[in-house]
N, CA, C and O of each residue as an XYZ file, in Angstrom:
428
protein
N       2.267    -59.742    102.357
C       1.140    -59.160    101.660
C       0.019    -60.232    101.379
O      -1.161    -60.028    101.665
N       0.449    -61.302    100.839
C      -0.503    -62.420    100.570
C      -1.011    -62.965    101.847
O      -2.200    -63.270    101.934
N      -0.189    -63.112    102.859
C      -0.685    -63.734    104.068
C      -1.657    -62.769    104.758
O      -2.550    -63.235    105.466
N      -1.535    -61.534    104.598
C      -2.498    -60.523    105.237
C      -3.811    -60.630    104.464
O      -4.890    -60.582    105.055
N      -3.713    -60.780    103.099
C      -4.991    -60.898    102.343
C      -5.659    -62.211    102.680
O      -6.887    -62.286    102.713
N      -4.871    -63.257    102.933
C      -5.460    -64.525    103.289
C      -6.180    -64.453    104.633
O      -7.290    -64.958    104.799
N      -5.496    -63.797    105.599
C      -6.106    -63.705    106.924
C      -7.411    -62.869    106.904
O      -8.387    -63.197    107.578
N      -7.391    -61.825    106.139
C      -8.597    -60.971    106.022
C      -9.731    -61.771    105.319
O     -10.892    -61.618    105.700
N      -9.431    -62.605    104.318
C     -10.385    -63.441    103.689
C     -10.955    -64.456    104.650
O     -12.165    -64.681    104.672
N     -10.074    -65.092    105.471
C     -10.547    -66.048    106.454
C     -11.462    -65.423    107.529
O     -12.448    -66.029    107.950
N     -11.116    -64.221    107.952
C     -11.930    -63.505    108.911
C     -13.279    -63.131    108.386
O     -14.298    -63.206    109.072
N     -13.248    -62.719    107.122
C     -14.517    -62.380    106.481
C     -15.482    -63.556    106.273
O     -16.697    -63.455    106.436
N     -14.837    -64.701    105.892
C     -15.635    -65.916    105.796
C     -16.268    -66.286    107.099
O     -17.453    -66.608    107.174
N     -15.433    -66.232    108.154
C     -15.888    -66.675    109.473
C     -17.047    -65.689    109.917
O     -17.980    -66.145    110.578
N     -17.011    -64.435    109.592
C     -18.007    -63.548    109.974
C     -19.287    -63.832    109.254
O     -20.370    -63.712    109.826
N     -19.173    -64.222    107.961
C     -20.392    -64.606    107.170
C     -20.990    -65.866    107.699
O     -22.214    -65.990    107.706
N     -20.180    -66.842    108.158
C     -20.718    -68.049    108.721
C     -21.422    -67.749    110.050
O     -22.474    -68.322    110.335
N     -20.874    -66.897    110.822
C     -21.509    -66.532    112.075
C     -22.814    -65.872    111.876
O     -23.781    -66.178    112.574
N     -22.880    -64.937    110.906
C     -24.098    -64.300    110.567
C     -25.191    -65.259    110.071
O     -26.370    -65.085    110.383
N     -24.774    -66.291    109.280
C     -25.705    -67.246    108.738
C     -26.238    -68.163    109.900
O     -27.415    -68.520    109.938
N     -25.350    -68.507    110.803
C     -25.762    -69.335    111.962
C     -26.752    -68.558    112.850
O     -27.716    -69.113    113.377
N     -26.471    -67.249    112.994
C     -27.455    -66.457    113.805
C     -28.772    -66.338    113.210
O     -29.773    -66.324    113.927
N     -28.841    -66.246    111.887
C     -30.149    -66.135    111.181
C     -30.906    -67.428    111.315
O     -32.124    -67.414    111.497
N     -30.199    -68.575    111.229
C     -30.857    -69.878    111.436
C     -31.340    -70.054    112.849
O     -32.412    -70.622    113.058
N     -30.576    -69.580    113.850
C     -31.005    -69.772    115.248
C     -32.208    -68.835    115.482
O     -33.135    -69.250    116.177
N     -32.251    -67.651    114.969
C     -33.390    -66.788    115.155
C     -34.668    -67.362    114.572
O     -35.747    -67.188    115.140
N     -34.548    -68.071    113.397
C     -35.720    -68.686    112.824
C     -36.277    -69.834    113.675
O     -37.490    -70.026    113.752
N     -35.374    -70.595    114.313
C     -35.743    -71.660    115.130
C     -36.455    -71.223    116.421
O     -37.418    -71.849    116.863
N     -35.958    -70.152    116.997
C     -36.581    -69.642    118.221
C     -37.900    -69.142    117.982
O     -38.348    -69.116    116.835
N     -38.598    -68.718    119.024
C     -39.915    -68.166    118.927
C     -39.924    -66.677    118.894
O     -38.883    -66.020    118.923
N     -41.162    -66.135    118.830
C     -41.235    -64.667    118.851
C     -41.036    -64.087    120.234
O     -40.705    -62.908    120.366
N     -41.230    -64.892    121.269
C     -41.085    -64.368    122.636
C     -39.698    -64.104    123.121
O     -39.557    -63.539    124.205
N     -38.625    -64.474    122.391
C     -37.252    -64.252    122.750
C     -36.649    -63.056    122.165
O     -35.451    -63.039    121.886
N     -37.436    -62.031    121.962
C     -36.969    -60.780    121.305
C     -35.928    -60.105    122.117
O     -34.995    -59.560    121.527
N     -35.994    -60.086    123.455
C     -35.096    -59.401    124.327
C     -33.724    -60.093    124.244
O     -32.692    -59.424    124.181
N     -33.719    -61.451    124.244
C     -32.522    -62.223    124.170
C     -31.805    -62.018    122.812
O     -30.580    -61.943    122.721
N     -32.648    -61.933    121.777
C     -32.019    -61.727    120.411
C     -31.372    -60.395    120.292
O     -30.316    -60.274    119.672
N     -31.979    -59.369    120.876
C     -31.378    -58.017    120.774
C     -30.121    -57.941    121.487
O     -29.176    -57.298    121.028
N     -30.055    -58.617    122.683
C     -28.852    -58.600    123.435
C     -27.687    -59.334    122.704
O     -26.550    -58.866    122.639
N     -28.057    -60.489    122.175
C     -27.011    -61.251    121.406
C     -26.559    -60.493    120.187
O     -25.371    -60.476    119.867
N     -27.497    -59.862    119.498
C     -27.096    -59.088    118.317
C     -26.127    -57.869    118.746
O     -25.179    -57.530    118.037
N     -26.428    -57.281    119.889
C     -25.562    -56.155    120.313
C     -24.141    -56.714    120.638
O     -23.129    -56.101    120.299
N     -24.107    -57.897    121.306
C     -22.734    -58.448    121.566
C     -21.984    -58.802    120.290
O     -20.783    -58.563    120.161
N     -22.728    -59.381    119.352
C     -22.041    -59.729    118.051
C     -21.574    -58.473    117.316
O     -20.484    -58.467    116.745
N     -22.375    -57.416    117.321
C     -21.963    -56.216    116.705
C     -20.721    -55.610    117.331
O     -19.842    -55.116    116.626
N     -20.644    -55.648    118.713
C     -19.466    -55.139    119.369
C     -18.266    -55.979    119.009
O     -17.196    -55.429    118.746
N     -18.403    -57.292    118.989
C     -17.266    -58.155    118.664
C     -16.775    -57.892    117.171
O     -15.579    -57.836    116.886
N     -17.736    -57.747    116.305
C     -17.416    -57.460    114.875
C     -16.664    -56.070    114.739
O     -15.758    -55.905    113.922
N     -17.092    -55.130    115.564
C     -16.451    -53.813    115.501
C     -15.034    -53.924    116.000
O     -14.132    -53.312    115.429
N     -14.817    -54.674    117.032
C     -13.458    -54.850    117.563
C     -12.575    -55.479    116.468
O     -11.442    -55.048    116.255
N     -13.115    -56.510    115.773
C     -12.300    -57.189    114.726
C     -11.935    -56.192    113.615
O     -10.795    -56.117    113.158
N     -12.965    -55.428    113.204
C     -12.720    -54.391    112.171
C     -11.657    -53.349    112.571
O     -10.860    -52.895    111.749
N     -11.678    -52.991    113.863
C     -10.730    -51.962    114.373
C      -9.318    -52.573    114.271
O      -8.357    -51.930    113.850
N      -9.254    -53.829    114.674
C      -7.876    -54.488    114.596
C      -7.417    -54.588    113.171
O      -6.239    -54.378    112.884
N      -8.304    -54.897    112.284
C      -7.889    -54.913    110.858
C      -7.488    -53.582    110.286
O      -6.558    -53.487    109.485
N      -8.217    -52.523    110.714
C      -7.836    -51.179    110.230
C      -6.552    -50.708    110.842
O      -5.783    -50.033    110.158
N      -6.265    -51.018    112.087
C      -5.034    -50.588    112.714
C      -3.824    -51.290    112.127
O      -2.708    -50.804    112.311
N      -3.974    -52.339    111.473
C      -2.815    -53.050    110.854
C      -1.981    -53.764    111.846
O      -0.765    -53.839    111.666
N      -2.546    -54.291    112.875
C      -1.777    -55.113    113.857
C      -1.398    -56.391    113.131
O      -2.208    -57.002    112.434
N      -0.175    -56.765    113.310
C       0.386    -57.974    112.670
C       0.055    -59.168    113.603
O       0.121    -59.075    114.829
N      -0.310    -60.311    112.934
C      -0.459    -61.486    113.768
C       0.835    -61.998    114.345
O       1.894    -61.701    113.792
N       0.809    -62.770    115.452
C       2.026    -63.195    116.060
C       2.947    -63.879    115.180
O       4.144    -63.873    115.468
N       2.520    -64.488    114.107
C       3.450    -65.220    113.178
C       4.411    -64.231    112.492
O       5.609    -64.462    112.330
N       3.771    -63.098    112.099
C       4.525    -62.130    111.316
C       5.451    -61.251    112.197
O       6.274    -60.487    111.694
N       5.279    -61.394    113.544
C       6.225    -60.594    114.425
C       7.475    -61.319    114.704
O       8.368    -60.762    115.343
N       7.606    -62.587    114.247
C       8.838    -63.278    114.575
C      10.061    -62.671    113.923
O       9.998    -62.149    112.810
N      11.188    -62.747    114.642
C      12.433    -62.131    114.104
C      12.888    -63.015    113.000
O      12.783    -64.239    113.065
N      13.376    -62.402    112.021
C      13.909    -63.097    110.861
C      12.839    -63.454    109.769
O      13.151    -64.007    108.714
N      11.617    -63.116    110.080
C      10.573    -63.392    109.115
C      10.518    -62.314    108.085
O      10.503    -61.137    108.446
N      10.487    -62.644    106.827
C      10.510    -61.667    105.728
C       9.185    -61.786    104.993
O       8.817    -62.888    104.587
N       8.444    -60.675    104.804
C       7.200    -60.805    104.161
C       7.324    -61.123    102.650
O       8.388    -60.926    102.062
N       6.251    -61.604    102.041
C       6.318    -61.912    100.591
C       5.923    -60.631     99.744
O       5.175    -59.760    100.188
N       6.467    -60.603     98.549
C       6.099    -59.439     97.673
C       5.738    -59.996     96.336
O       5.923    -61.185     96.079
N       5.223    -59.148     95.474
C       4.739    -59.508     94.115
C       5.818    -59.419     93.114
O       6.868    -58.823     93.356
N       5.568    -60.015     91.975
C       6.584    -60.023     90.886
C       6.651    -58.570     90.390
O       5.629    -57.913     90.192
N       7.920    -58.079     90.193
C       8.156    -56.748     89.664
C       8.326    -55.747     90.757
O       8.623    -54.589     90.466
N       8.148    -56.133     92.049
C       8.269    -55.267     93.170
C       9.746    -55.294     93.680
O      10.493    -56.252     93.482
N      10.108    -54.138     94.366
C      11.457    -54.163     94.930
C      11.561    -55.184     96.037
O      10.722    -55.258     96.935
N      12.628    -55.976     95.945
C      12.841    -57.062     96.934
C      14.041    -56.822     97.813
O      14.179    -57.510     98.825
N      14.935    -55.875     97.490
C      16.094    -55.642     98.231
C      16.566    -54.193     98.146
O      16.195    -53.463     97.227
N      17.386    -53.786     99.109
C      17.916    -52.470     99.127
C      19.457    -52.545     99.202
O      19.988    -53.378     99.937
N      20.151    -51.726     98.488
C      21.618    -51.712     98.488
C      22.070    -50.541     99.450
O      21.708    -49.378     99.275
N      22.835    -50.921    100.407
C      23.381    -49.962    101.382
C      24.918    -50.092    101.345
O      25.513    -50.856    102.106
N      25.522    -49.337    100.454
C      26.989    -49.407    100.319
C      27.296    -50.741     99.635
O      26.756    -51.024     98.565
N      28.153    -51.557    100.238
C      28.555    -52.869     99.702
C      27.598    -53.947    100.100
O      27.721    -55.067     99.605
N      26.658    -53.683    100.959
C      25.709    -54.651    101.484
C      24.362    -54.536    100.869
O      23.944    -53.461    100.439
N      23.664    -55.672    100.827
C      22.301    -55.701    100.277
C      21.387    -56.254    101.351
O      21.637    -57.314    101.924
N      20.304    -55.500    101.616
C      19.339    -55.899    102.543
C      18.101    -56.439    101.944
O      17.573    -55.833    101.012
N      17.577    -57.579    102.428
C      16.329    -58.118    101.866
C      15.081    -57.405    102.439
O      14.949    -57.221    103.649
N      14.198    -57.022    101.544
C      12.920    -56.346    101.910
C      11.809    -57.382    101.991
O      10.983    -57.339    102.903
N      11.784    -58.325    101.029
C      10.699    -59.342    100.987
C      11.146    -60.541    100.132
O      12.134    -60.478     99.399
N      10.388    -61.619    100.256
C      10.683    -62.838     99.467
C       9.868    -62.807     98.184
O       8.697    -62.426     98.189
N      10.499    -63.214     97.083
C       9.847    -63.191     95.837
C       8.892    -64.380     95.689
O       9.168    -65.438     96.256
N       7.777    -64.254     94.949
C       6.909    -65.412     94.744
C       7.512    -66.569     93.999
O       8.651    -66.474     93.542
N       6.805    -67.636     93.862
C       7.327    -68.820     93.175
C       7.605    -68.497     91.717
O       6.955    -67.642     91.117
N       8.571    -69.191     91.169
C       9.013    -69.050     89.814
C       9.644    -67.650     89.498
O       9.796    -67.280     88.334
N       9.997    -66.905     90.548
C      10.703    -65.642     90.391
C      11.825    -65.620     91.397
O      11.840    -66.364     92.378
N      12.762    -64.740     91.118
C      13.882    -64.581     92.060
C      14.236    -63.104     92.138
O      13.856    -62.311     91.277
N      14.971    -62.750     93.187
C      15.392    -61.391     93.365
C      16.582    -61.124     92.523
O      17.635    -61.707     92.782
N      16.496    -60.262     91.501
C      17.653    -59.928     90.672
C      18.463    -58.902     91.461
O      17.976    -57.824     91.803
N      19.687    -59.262     91.731
C      20.542    -58.452     92.599
C      21.114    -57.194     91.890
O      21.720    -56.323     92.514
N      20.891    -57.147     90.559
C      21.477    -56.010     89.833
C      20.447    -54.866     89.885
O      20.824    -53.733     90.187
N      19.110    -55.137     89.590
C      18.097    -54.127     89.591
C      17.265    -54.169     90.863
O      16.377    -53.341     91.064
N      17.565    -55.152     91.730
C      16.888    -55.387     93.047
C      15.353    -55.474     92.997
O      14.635    -54.934     93.839
N      14.900    -56.187     91.958
C      13.465    -56.445     91.789
C      13.186    -57.930     91.564
O      14.079    -58.654     91.124
N      11.991    -58.396     91.849
C      11.631    -59.812     91.557
C      11.395    -59.944     90.105
O      10.595    -59.204     89.531
N      12.060    -60.858     89.495
C      11.888    -61.179     88.067
C      11.726    -62.679     87.912
O      11.568    -63.170     86.794
């Protein structure tokens, strides 16, 4: 959960940096490059739309697809499930908390 928030934050910052760089480059250019600017803007808009579609679809980055990787959860959230005599882990608890195996929550 925290890693997905961090990745969304990083992508958002990079988009803002790209937009800022584009504004600076358009100020440096002249008025005669209007056709080139519109083409570049269309390409950037298409790329940003692709990124937003990926974020909406919830595709996991390759790091999270690894087998044995357990996502992190918040304090007070369910961290395990009991199935008969076995307990299955749902997520890793944050720092300074641990999964209480009696109530199956991060405390």
